[in-house]
C-alpha positions in Angstrom: 0.0 0.0 0.0 1.3 3.4 -0.9 1.8 5.7 2.1 1.7 8.9 0.1 -0.2 10.0 -3.0 2.2 10.9 -5.8 1.9 14.4 -7.1 1.5 13.2 -10.6 -1.4 10.8 -9.6 -3.0 13.6 -7.6 -2.8 16.0 -10.6 -4.2 13.4 -13.0 -7.2 12.6 -10.7 -7.9 16.3 -10.1 -7.8 17.1 -13.8 -10.1 14.1 -14.4 -12.6 15.4 -11.8 -12.4 19.0 -13.2 -13.1 17.7 -16.7 -16.1 15.6 -15.6 -17.7 18.6 -14.0 -16.9 20.9 -17.0 -19.6 20.0 -19.4 -21.1 22.0 -22.2 -23.4 23.9 -19.9 -20.5 25.0 -17.8 -18.8 26.2 -21.0 -21.6 28.4 -22.2 -22.9 29.8 -18.8 -20.0 32.1 -17.8 -19.7 34.0 -21.1 -23.3 35.1 -20.9 -22.8 36.0 -17.2 -19.9 38.2 -18.3 -21.8 39.8 -21.2 -24.7 40.8 -19.0 -22.7 41.7 -15.9 -20.3 44.1 -17.8 -18.7 46.4 -15.3 -20.2 44.3 -12.4 -18.3 41.3 -13.7 -16.2 40.6 -10.6 -19.1 40.6 -8.1 -21.2 38.5 -10.4 -18.6 35.8 -11.1 -17.6 35.6 -7.5 -21.1 34.8 -6.4 -21.6 32.6 -9.5 -18.6 30.5 -8.2 -20.1 30.2 -4.8 -22.8 27.9 -6.2 -21.1 26.6 -9.4 -17.8 25.7 -7.7 -18.2 25.7 -3.9 -21.3 23.4 -4.0 -19.7 20.7 -6.2 -16.5 20.7 -4.1 -18.6 20.4 -0.9 -20.5 17.5 -2.6 -17.2 15.7 -3.2 -16.2 16.3 0.4 -19.6 15.0 1.6 -19.2 11.7 -0.3 -15.6 11.4 0.8 -16.5 11.9 4.5 -19.5 9.5 4.2 -17.6 6.8 2.3 -20.2 6.2 -0.4 -23.4 7.9 -1.6 -25.4 4.9 -0.2 -24.0 5.4 3.2 -24.9 9.1 3.1 -28.5 8.7 2.0 -29.2 5.8 4.3 -29.1 8.3 7.1 -32.5 9.5 6.0 -34.1 6.0 5.9 -33.6 2.6 4.1 -36.6 3.2 1.8 -35.4 6.7 0.7 -31.8 5.5 0.1 -32.2 3.2 -3.0 -35.0 5.3 -4.5 -33.0 8.6 -4.3 -29.7 7.0 -5.3 -31.0 5.1 -8.3 -33.1 8.2 -9.4 -30.0 10.4 -9.3 -27.9 8.0 -11.3 -30.7 7.7 -13.9 -31.4 11.5 -14.0 -27.8 12.5 -14.6 -27.3 9.4 -16.6 -29.2 8.3 -19.7 -32.4 10.2 -18.8 -31.0 13.7 -19.0 -27.4 14.8 -18.5 -25.6 12.3 -20.8 -27.9 12.7 -23.9 -28.0 16.5 -23.3 -24.2 16.7 -23.2 -23.9 14.3 -26.2 -26.2 16.4 -28.3 -24.5 19.8 -27.5 -21.5 19.4 -29.9 -23.8 18.3 -32.7 -26.2 21.3 -32.1 -23.3 23.7 -32.2 -21.2 22.3 -35.1 -23.4 20.1 -37.4 -27.0 21.0 -36.8 -26.9 24.5 -38.5 -25.8 22.8 -41.8 -27.4 19.3 -41.6 -30.3 19.6 -39.3 -31.1 16.3 -37.6 -30.1 14.2 -40.7 -26.7 13.1 -39.2 -27.8 12.9 -35.6 -28.1 9.1 -35.6 -24.7 8.6 -37.1 -23.1 11.2 -34.8 -24.6 9.8 -31.6 -23.6 6.2 -32.6 -20.0 7.2 -33.1 -20.0 9.4 -30.0 -21.2 6.6 -27.7 -18.9 4.0 -29.2 -16.1 6.3 -28.2 -17.6 6.6 -24.7 -17.8 2.8 -24.5 -14.2 2.3 -25.6 -12.9 4.8 -23.0 -15.1 3.6 -20.1 -14.6 -0.2 -20.6 -11.3 -0.1 -18.8 -11.5 1.8 -15.5 -7.7 2.5 -15.2 -7.4 3.5 -18.8 -10.4 5.8 -18.4 -8.8 7.8 -15.7 -5.5 8.2 -17.7 -7.4 9.0 -20.9 -9.3 11.9 -19.2 -6.7 13.1 -16.8 -3.6 12.8 -19.0 -5.0 13.6 -22.4 -8.5 15.0 -22.8 -8.5 17.4 -19.9 -5.1 19.0 -20.6 -5.9 19.4 -24.4 -9.2 21.1 -23.4 -7.4 23.4 -21.0 -4.8 24.3 -23.6 -7.5 25.2 -26.1 -9.4 27.4 -23.6 -6.1 29.1 -22.5 -5.3 29.7 -26.2 -8.7 31.3 -26.6 -8.0 33.5 -23.5 -4.5 34.5 -24.7 -5.9 35.4 -28.1 -8.5 37.7 -26.5 -5.7 39.4 -24.5 -3.3 39.8 -27.5 -6.2 41.0 -29.8 -8.5 42.8 -27.3 -12.2 42.4 -27.8 -13.2 45.6 -26.0 -13.7 47.2 -22.7 -16.1 46.1 -20.0 -19.4 47.9 -20.7 -22.5 48.7 -18.7 -24.4 45.9 -17.0 -27.7 44.9 -18.4 -30.9 43.2 -17.3 -30.9 41.5 -13.9 -27.1 42.0 -13.5 -27.6 45.8 -13.6 -29.9 45.6 -10.6 -28.5 42.8 -8.5 -25.3 41.3 -9.9 -24.5 39.3 -6.8 -27.8 37.5 -6.4 -28.1 37.0 -10.2 -24.6 35.4 -10.3 -25.5 33.2 -7.3 -28.7 32.0 -9.0 -27.1 31.4 -12.4 -24.4 29.4 -10.7 -27.1 27.4 -8.9 -28.5 26.5 -12.3 -25.4 24.6 -13.3 -26.7 21.9 -10.9 -23.3 20.3 -10.5 -23.8 19.5 -6.8 -25.9 16.5 -7.9 -23.1 15.3 -10.2 -20.6 15.6 -7.3 -22.6 13.0 -5.4 -21.9 10.4 -8.2 -18.5 11.6 -9.3 -17.3 11.0 -5.7 -17.3 7.2 -6.2 -15.1 7.5 -9.3 -12.5 9.6 -7.4 -12.6 7.3 -4.4 -12.1 4.2 -6.6 -9.3 5.9 -8.4 -7.5 6.7 -5.1 -8.0 3.1 -4.0 -6.6 1.8 -7.3 -3.3 3.6 -6.7 -3.0 2.3 -3.2 -4.7 4.8 -0.8 -6.6 2.4 1.5 -6.7 4.1 4.9 -10.2 5.7 5.3 -8.9 9.0 6.8 -6.1 9.4 4.2 -8.6 8.4 1.4 -11.1 11.0 2.5 -8.5 13.7 2.8 -7.0 12.9 -0.6 -10.4 12.9 -2.3 -11.3 16.3 -0.7 -7.9 17.8 -1.7 -8.5 16.6 -5.3 -11.9 18.2 -5.2 -10.5 21.5 -4.0 -7.9 21.5 -6.8 -10.5 20.6 -9.4 -12.6 23.5 -8.0 -9.7 26.0 -8.3 -9.2 25.0 -12.0 -13.0 25.2 -12.6 -13.2 28.7 -11.0 -10.2 29.9 -13.1 -11.9 28.8 -16.3 -15.1 30.4 -15.2 -13.3 33.7 -14.7 -11.6 33.5 -18.1 -14.8 32.7 -19.9 -16.8 35.4 -18.1 -14.1 38.0 -18.9 -14.3 37.0 -22.6 -18.1 37.4 -22.5 -17.8 40.8 -20.7 -15.1 42.2 -23.0 -16.8 41.2 -26.2 -20.3 42.6 -25.3 -19.8 45.9 -27.1 -18.4 44.2 -30.2 -21.1 41.6 -30.4 -24.2 43.0 -28.8 -26.4 40.7 -31.0 -25.2 37.6 -29.1 -28.2 36.0 -27.4 -26.6 33.2 -25.4 -23.2 31.8 -24.2 -22.8 29.5 -27.2 -23.5 32.5 -29.5 -20.9 34.6 -27.7 -18.2 32.0 -28.0 -19.0 31.3 -31.7 -18.7 35.0 -32.6 -15.5 35.5 -30.5 -13.7 32.4 -31.9 -14.6 33.5 -35.4 -13.3 37.0 -34.8 -10.1 35.8 -33.2 -9.3 32.7 -35.4 -11.3 33.3 -38.5 -12.1 30.1 -40.5 -10.4 27.9 -37.9 -12.4 29.3 -35.0 -15.3 26.9 -35.5 -12.9 23.9 -35.3 -11.4 25.3 -32.1 -14.8 25.9 -30.5 -16.1 22.6 -31.8 -13.1 20.8 -30.3 -13.6 22.4 -26.9 -17.3 21.5 -26.9 -16.6 18.0 -27.9 -13.9 17.5 -25.2 -16.1 19.2 -22.5 -19.0 16.9 -23.3 -17.0 13.7 -23.8 -15.2 14.0 -20.5 -18.5 14.6 -18.7 -20.4 11.7 -20.3 -17.5 9.3 -19.8 -17.4 10.3 -16.1 -21.2 9.8 -15.8 -21.2 6.4 -17.6 -18.2 5.2 -15.6 -19.6 6.3 -12.2 -23.1 4.8 -12.9 -21.5 1.5 -14.1 -19.4 1.4 -11.0 -22.4 1.9 -8.8 -24.7 -0.6 -10.4 -22.1 -3.3 -10.7 -21.6 -2.9 -6.9 -25.3 -3.4 -6.1 -25.9 -6.1 -8.8 -22.5 -8.0 -8.6 -23.7 -10.7 -11.1 -23.7 -8.1 -13.8 -20.2 -6.9 -14.6 -18.9 -3.3 -14.8 -18.4 -3.8 -18.6 -22.0 -5.0 -19.0 -23.3 -1.8 -17.3 -21.0 0.4 -19.4 -22.8 -1.1 -22.5 -26.2 -0.7 -21.0 -25.7 3.0 -20.0 -24.0 3.8 -23.4 -26.8 2.2 -25.4 -29.6 3.7 -23.3 -28.0 7.2 -23.6 -27.6 6.7 -27.4 -31.3 6.0 -27.6 -32.3 9.0 -25.5 -29.9 11.3 -27.4 -31.8 10.7 -30.6 -34.9 12.4 -29.4 -33.2 15.7 -29.9 -31.8 18.4 -27.6 -34.9 20.6 -27.3 -37.1 17.8 -26.1 -34.4 16.7 -23.6 -34.3 20.3 -22.2 -38.1 20.6 -22.0 -38.5 17.7 -19.6 -35.2 18.0 -17.8 -35.9 21.2 -15.8 -38.8 20.0 -13.6 -37.0 16.8 -12.8 -33.8 18.6 -11.8 -35.5 21.3 -9.8 -37.1 18.5 -7.7 -34.0 16.5 -6.9 -31.3 19.2 -6.9 -32.4 20.9 -3.6 -32.5 17.6 -1.9 -29.0 16.9 -3.0 -27.8 20.2 -1.6 -29.5 19.5 1.8 -27.9 16.1 2.0 -24.5 17.6 1.2 -24.8 20.2 3.9 -26.0 17.7 6.5 -23.2 15.3 5.6 -20.6 18.0 6.2 -21.9 18.6 9.8 -22.6 14.9 10.5 -20.1 14.9 13.4 -22.3 17.5 15.1 -25.7 16.0 14.4 -24.6 12.4 14.8 -26.5 11.0 11.8 -29.8 12.0 13.5 -32.7 10.5 11.7 -35.0 13.3 13.0 -32.8 16.0 11.4 -32.1 14.2 8.2 -35.7 13.1 7.6 -37.4 16.4 8.5 -35.0 18.5 6.5 -34.9 16.2 3.4 -38.6 15.5 3.2 -39.6 19.1 3.7 -37.2 20.2 1.0 -38.5 17.4 -1.3 -42.2 18.4 -0.8 -41.5 22.1 -1.5 -39.3 21.5 -4.5 -41.7 18.9 -5.9 -44.6 21.4 -5.6 -42.6 24.1 -7.4 -41.5 21.7 -10.2 -45.1 20.5 -10.8 -46.3 24.1 -11.0 -43.6 24.8 -13.6 -45.1 22.2 -15.9 -48.7 23.3 -15.4 -49.8 20.9 -12.6 -51.1 23.1 -9.8 -52.2 21.8 -6.4 -54.3 24.8 -5.3 -54.1 24.3 -1.5 -50.4 23.5 -1.5 -49.5 26.3 -3.9 -51.5 28.9 -2.0 -49.4 28.0 1.1 -46.0 27.8 -0.6 -46.3 30.8 -2.8 -45.9 33.1 0.3 -42.6 31.5 1.2 -39.6 33.8 0.5 -37.8 33.0 -2.8 -40.4 30.4 -3.9 -41.0 32.2 -7.2 -37.3 31.7 -8.2 -37.1 28.0 -7.2 -35.4 28.6 -3.8 -38.6 28.3 -1.7 -37.0 25.4 0.2 -34.2 27.5 1.7 -35.9 29.4 4.5 -38.2 26.5 5.6 -35.1 24.2 5.5 -33.1 26.4 7.8 -36.1 26.7 10.2 -36.7 23.0 10.1 -33.0 22.3 10.8 -32.9 24.7 13.8 -36.1 23.2 15.3 -35.0 19.6 14.8 -31.5 20.3 16.1 -33.0 21.8 19.3 -35.2 18.7 19.7 -32.1 16.5 19.0 -30.1 18.2 21.7 -32.9 18.0 24.2 -33.4 14.3 23.6 -29.7 13.8 24.0 -29.9 15.5 27.4 -33.0 13.5 28.3 -35.0 16.7 28.6 -37.5 15.8 25.8 
């Protein structure tokens, strides 16, 4: 057993984790934040990183401290644990995140010229590549950490340096919500990346990678995983700052840009001419590929552990094929049904992460876990149903008066109150006073 984690191994695993987090959505969000924030860029991106970087890093820490996602969610109850865990893997697996990420490079590079005519061929090739990379776990880590992630970082850095050498423009005036409240707007847009849920499942990949290189002691393992998460978070934050700066400095030159992908397309064409679309397409492809490989690998690792008779390689095939089938329904349809599902499960993931980080204080209290998690689930489910036109009049009339309910954060204040009350009861019970 290795006593120390080699710096090279640590860097490879950290780069792998960064690249698994950095999908297409993470690539296109920051430029639009920068474009709209303008002169308020620095406050906006700082608060964006609170939710887009800090939450995922805390998610990795929560899984590392708990040992596994199963061990964490079982603190709620044994019925909730398998339902929630399997749901999360399916949601950020073949149901939503994988097909959405797989479709993004096609939508950006090929769809404008070919429509959906090549989608079947593209997704077939894409998921064959995923299968080949994922089939060998040790090779998967090396492929992402040693090759794909560094190439992607070099391309993003080249884009940044080109924007410095050939300035795009000055930071302009803030617009829209970023002119009124840049900090809260950045915070909410960072929340929309929803990477905290991915952190819960990526944790198992990082833990297994650490074990494979000889880190067996639980305390050392947890510390190594957390350190890897922190470095991945620092890289992620640096890239967000770079991309938001590109968006902010290009706003006056390209005022017609309507979204982050549009900003990046116009900027790369301006900076690199004909070759810009190839650079942008390569970054998109690498960002999406590293994310989908990580999701397929983590899901296969989990399901092979709960159904040992079916091998890891079998599950890699199942997840790749299922994702291929879902990817062929098209990006717009995927996006239409993804939001209500994510807004139901994401708040629950955040609550679980926060409780896991203070578990030494609350001692895995069923009262605290159940009350906070189930209250959050009820409020977020009601909000999600309302977003797709299913209104429960009595419940909606109660919940609509909760602060921040209209922006999807109605669970926050009730969750804090619920935690305080349940924690007081927990302390009183511990003292024998209740």
